[in-house]
Structures are given as structure tokens and as C-alpha cells.
C-alpha positions as CSV (number, residue, x, y, z in Angstrom):
1,M,-0.3,0.1,0.1
2,V,1.2,3.3,-1.0
3,I,0.4,6.6,0.9
4,S,2.0,9.7,-0.2
5,L,4.0,11.6,3.0
6,N,5.4,14.8,3.0
7,T,8.6,15.3,4.6
8,P,10.5,19.1,5.6
9,T,13.0,20.3,4.6
10,A,16.1,21.1,6.8
11,G,15.2,25.1,6.6
12,G,11.8,23.7,7.6
13,A,10.5,26.3,4.8
14,S,8.2,23.9,2.4
15,L,7.3,20.5,2.4
16,V,8.4,18.0,-0.5
17,P,5.5,15.1,-1.6
18,Y,7.2,11.8,-1.6
19,P,5.9,8.5,-1.9
20,S,6.2,6.0,1.1
21,T,5.1,2.3,1.2
22,L,3.2,1.3,4.4
23,D,4.2,-2.4,4.3
24,V,0.9,-3.7,6.0
25,R,-1.8,-5.7,4.8
26,H,-4.4,-4.3,2.5
27,E,-7.1,-6.5,5.0
28,L,-5.4,-5.3,8.4
29,V,-6.3,-1.5,6.9
30,E,-9.9,-2.5,6.6
31,H,-10.5,-4.1,9.4
32,V,-8.9,-1.2,11.4
33,S,-11.2,1.8,9.2
34,W,-14.6,-1.1,10.5
35,L,-13.5,-0.7,13.7
36,I,-13.1,3.0,14.0
37,Y,-16.2,3.6,11.5
38,A,-18.2,1.4,14.8
39,R,-16.8,3.9,17.1
40,R,-18.2,6.9,14.4
41,C,-21.6,5.4,14.9
42,E,-21.8,4.8,18.0
43,R,-20.6,8.9,19.0
44,R,-22.7,9.6,16.2
45,T,-19.7,11.8,14.6
46,R,-20.5,14.0,11.8
47,W,-18.7,14.5,8.8
48,R,-15.1,14.5,8.9
49,K,-12.0,16.0,6.8
50,L,-10.8,12.2,6.8
51,S,-12.6,9.1,6.0
52,C,-12.6,6.2,8.5
53,F,-10.2,4.3,5.9
54,R,-7.5,7.2,5.8
55,Q,-8.0,7.5,9.3
56,A,-6.9,3.6,9.5
57,Q,-3.9,4.7,7.2
58,L,-2.8,7.7,9.4
59,A,-2.5,5.5,12.9
60,L,-1.0,2.4,11.3
61,A,1.5,4.7,9.0
62,Y,2.3,6.7,12.6
63,L,2.6,2.8,14.5
64,R,4.5,1.0,11.8
65,K,7.2,3.4,10.6
66,N,7.2,5.8,13.9
67,E,6.9,8.9,11.5
68,T,6.8,12.4,12.8
69,L,3.0,13.6,13.4
70,A,4.2,16.8,11.1
71,Q,5.5,14.1,8.6
72,L,2.2,12.7,8.7
73,S,-0.2,15.2,9.1
74,A,1.5,17.3,5.6
75,G,0.8,14.0,4.0
76,F,-2.1,13.2,4.7
77,G,-4.1,16.7,4.0
78,V,-4.8,17.3,7.9
79,S,-3.4,19.7,10.2
80,E,-0.8,18.6,12.8
81,A,-3.6,18.7,16.2
82,T,-5.8,16.5,13.9
83,A,-3.7,14.1,13.1
84,W,-3.0,13.7,16.5
85,R,-6.6,13.4,17.6
86,Y,-7.0,10.7,14.7
87,V,-4.4,8.6,15.8
88,D,-5.6,9.0,19.9
89,E,-8.7,7.7,19.2
90,A,-7.8,4.9,16.7
91,V,-4.9,3.8,19.6
92,D,-8.1,4.3,21.7
93,V,-10.6,1.4,19.3
94,L,-7.7,-0.7,18.9
95,A,-6.3,-0.4,22.4
96,A,-10.1,-1.6,23.8
97,W,-10.1,-5.1,22.0
98,A,-6.5,-6.5,23.4
99,P,-7.5,-9.3,25.9
100,G,-6.9,-8.6,29.5
101,L,-4.7,-11.3,31.7
102,R,-7.6,-13.4,32.9
103,E,-9.0,-13.2,29.4
104,A,-6.0,-14.5,27.9
105,L,-5.3,-17.3,30.8
106,T,-9.0,-18.9,30.5
107,G,-9.1,-22.2,29.0
108,R,-5.5,-22.9,30.3
109,G,-4.7,-25.7,32.8
110,E,-2.5,-27.9,34.8
111,D,-0.9,-29.8,31.7
112,D,0.0,-26.0,30.4
113,F,2.2,-23.7,30.4
114,V,3.3,-19.9,29.5
115,I,6.8,-17.7,29.1
116,L,6.7,-15.1,31.4
117,D,9.2,-12.1,30.3
118,G,9.8,-8.7,30.1
119,T,11.4,-5.8,28.1
120,L,12.0,-2.3,27.7
121,I,10.3,0.3,25.7
122,P,13.1,2.7,24.9
123,T,12.2,6.4,25.4
124,D,13.2,9.8,24.9
125,R,13.5,10.8,28.3
126,V,16.5,13.0,29.8
127,A,18.6,11.7,32.3
128,A,16.8,13.5,34.9
129,D,14.3,11.1,34.7
130,E,15.7,8.7,37.0
131,P,12.0,6.6,37.4
132,Y,12.6,5.3,33.8
133,Y,16.2,4.7,34.1
134,S,17.0,1.1,33.2
135,Q,20.3,-0.4,34.7
136,K,20.0,-3.4,33.3
137,H,19.5,-2.0,29.9
138,K,21.8,1.1,29.8
139,K,18.8,3.3,28.7
140,H,15.3,5.6,30.0
141,G,12.2,3.3,28.4
142,M,9.2,1.4,29.9
143,N,9.1,-1.8,31.2
144,V,6.1,-4.1,29.4
145,Q,5.8,-7.7,30.4
146,V,4.2,-10.4,28.2
147,V,2.5,-13.9,28.7
148,A,3.1,-15.8,25.8
149,A,2.5,-19.6,24.4
150,P,4.4,-22.4,24.4
151,D,4.8,-21.4,20.3
152,G,5.6,-17.9,21.0
153,T,2.7,-16.1,20.4
154,P,1.9,-13.3,22.7
155,L,-1.2,-14.4,24.9
156,W,-1.2,-11.0,27.1
157,F,0.7,-8.0,26.9
158,S,1.1,-5.7,30.4
159,R,0.5,-1.7,31.1
160,A,4.4,0.1,30.6
161,L,5.9,1.0,34.0
162,P,8.8,2.8,34.6
163,G,11.7,1.5,32.9
164,R,14.1,0.8,36.6
165,T,11.0,-1.4,37.9
166,H,12.4,-4.8,38.2
167,D,11.0,-7.5,36.1
168,L,9.8,-9.2,38.8
169,T,8.1,-6.7,40.9
170,A,6.3,-5.8,37.5
171,A,5.1,-9.2,37.1
172,R,3.9,-9.2,41.0
173,A,2.1,-6.0,40.4
174,H,0.1,-6.4,37.1
175,G,-0.9,-10.5,39.1
176,V,0.9,-12.1,36.9
177,I,2.6,-14.7,39.8
178,E,-1.0,-15.2,41.4
179,N,-3.5,-15.6,38.6
180,C,-1.1,-18.3,37.0
181,H,-0.6,-20.0,40.7
182,T,-4.6,-19.9,40.7
183,R,-5.0,-21.8,37.7
184,Q,-2.1,-24.4,38.2
185,I,-0.8,-23.0,35.2
186,L,3.3,-23.3,35.0
187,V,5.5,-20.6,34.1
188,L,8.7,-20.4,32.6
189,A,10.9,-17.2,33.4
190,D,14.4,-16.2,33.3
191,R,16.3,-15.2,36.5
192,A,15.3,-12.1,36.4
193,Y,12.1,-13.6,37.9
194,Q,14.2,-15.8,40.9
195,G,11.9,-16.3,43.8
196,A,8.8,-15.7,42.1
197,G,8.0,-19.3,44.0
198,A,4.1,-20.6,43.1
199,T,4.5,-21.7,39.8
200,V,7.3,-20.0,38.8
201,R,10.4,-22.2,37.6
202,T,13.7,-20.3,36.8
203,P,17.1,-21.9,35.4
204,Y,19.5,-22.4,38.1
205,Y,22.2,-20.1,38.7
206,H,25.8,-21.2,38.7
207,H,24.7,-24.3,36.4
208,H,28.4,-25.3,34.8
209,E,29.5,-26.4,39.1
210,L,25.9,-28.1,39.4
211,P,25.9,-32.0,38.8
212,E,24.9,-32.9,35.4
213,H,21.2,-33.2,35.9
214,Y,21.1,-29.4,37.3
215,Q,22.8,-28.5,33.9
216,Q,20.6,-30.5,32.0
217,Y,17.2,-29.1,34.0
218,N,19.2,-26.1,32.5
219,R,19.1,-26.8,29.2
220,D,15.7,-27.6,28.7
221,H,14.5,-24.6,30.1
222,A,16.6,-22.7,28.0
223,R,14.7,-24.5,25.1
224,L,11.5,-24.6,26.1
225,R,11.4,-20.7,26.8
226,A,12.7,-19.5,23.9
227,P,10.0,-18.7,21.6
228,G,8.8,-16.6,23.7
229,E,11.2,-14.2,22.8
230,R,9.2,-14.4,19.1
231,A,6.5,-11.8,21.2
232,F,8.3,-9.1,21.7
233,A,10.0,-9.2,18.2
234,Q,6.3,-9.1,16.8
235,L,6.1,-5.8,19.0
236,K,8.7,-4.3,18.0
237,T,8.3,-4.4,14.5
238,W,5.9,-2.2,15.0
239,R,8.7,0.3,14.8
240,L,7.1,3.6,17.3
241,L,7.9,0.8,20.1
242,R,12.1,0.4,19.0
243,R,12.1,4.2,20.4
244,A,8.8,6.2,21.7
245,R,8.9,9.9,21.4
246,C,5.6,10.5,22.7
247,S,4.1,10.8,26.3
248,T,5.3,7.6,29.0
249,N,1.9,8.1,29.5
250,R,0.1,6.6,26.6
251,I,2.7,3.7,25.7
252,G,0.4,1.2,27.5
253,R,-2.1,2.0,25.1
254,I,-0.1,1.8,22.1
255,V,2.0,-1.9,23.3
256,A,-2.2,-2.9,23.4
257,A,-3.3,-1.3,20.2
258,V,-0.5,-2.9,18.7
259,H,-1.2,-6.5,20.4
260,T,-4.9,-6.2,18.8
261,L,-3.5,-5.4,15.5
262,L,-1.1,-8.8,15.9
263,I,-4.1,-10.8,16.5
264,C,-5.7,-9.7,13.3
265,G,-3.6,-11.3,11.8
266,Y,0.0,-9.1,11.0
267,G,2.6,-11.0,13.1
268,G,5.3,-8.9,11.8
């Protein structure tokens, strides 16, 4: 799908149009446009400058390509403020369809296991924003947790917490440990979740100094947990989440919106 975008010149005095490709399926744009149409009908919205389909294109270009709103607004022929409202509305519509934790775990029981992991969504925070600085990653960002199926399919993404939040603290705050324990679901996690107890299983420390069966356990654990990396790999194909320039308060909704897009059938 090709859309026309504009890029400001170095001096910022004029705008020159150029063709740009949005690498998503046409069916996905149509699906998002129908969700936007339903929201407009619900609110009894009158005429707008962009159709539902064009608004869906605008929102997907923002999420997928991480273009600035100045570039997108010029390309779509609307003001920057209007582009912001259109994107914000589309993100809200999509985020509302993302599954909650309990919904994601429904139908899973004692014979199942899930993969728990955390990642940092980098942001452009300044050094003074200490709560957002992750010592582990040595950069500012927001901590997001994922619960994935054994094949790596993301089942649930958490809301975003400040980057300095420890993964185990975040998992407990979101209720992951408690909910999996209640349902007796086995959870495979890395060493960051050591001490979680309940049904959480983590690798042994200093495994090279331990008997062979401990080392074999760690190898089996790593093999089963490896597909979980796919969940975040899919998430970050949407380039906005590689380095977010938006408010940290919006990142959780954006993650939920992207999860909905992944569920709709676009895996990255």
C-alpha cells in the first residue's frame, strides 16, 4: 500500500511530497477502518476530513513507521492537531480490543505452561527522569511484561511501568504470579524472576558447578522458553516501540493497540 507523505526540508521552510510504502496488509487497514467506523457510529460523529479508511492508514503509518506527526499531517492533508486526535482515537479503539490477563489465561490449566518475560520500550526521556532509567539496559524506557504461549504467540501484554521497575516486581504488580498460581499454570521465566515461587520455574544459578541433571534442566528450560522471544520481536516490528517519542503515559495503550493488530493477523 502506497501513501503520500511529506518531509520538511532542512530549513523547515517548505514541504516536498514523496511516495512511501506502508508494509501492512490491505485487509488489516480495512479491519481497522471498520473498527473506527463503529466508534464513529457509536459517537454519532458527523463529517470528518479523512474517511475511516484514511484515518486507519494514518494511524497504522504512525505505529508502523514511527513517522513524526508533522510529516504525517502534511502527507494526509490535515493539521498536526487533527492528525494527533485521529491517531489517539484509533489507538484507543484498538487498545479496547486487547485481551486482559484473565481472558488470556482462560482455558489453560495444569497441563499447560506459559512463558513470562519482560522488555524495555526505549523512550527519549532525559537523564533527570530517574524512574524511567533501567540499570539493566542502560537507557531510559518503560517496562512491559508479556505472557506468551509455548510457540511464542503473545497472549497478553501488560501496561507499561517506569523502566527501573524490576521484572519480578512488575509481574507481581500486574497479578501474573497470582493468576497463574490460582490456575496452576506452569510459568517458565528467566533469572530475573528468581524467588517468585508459586508455579514459576527459573534456571539454576552457577549451573556449570552443579551436577549434570541440573545442567540438563537448564538446557531444557532454555529450549522451551526460547520461543517467547518471538512475542517481543513481533511487537517491535512496529517501529514506534523501538524508540517512543510520545508521552510515557500513552505507551501502555500503544502496546495494547499493537497487540490487537497482531491478533488481527499481522505477525510482523
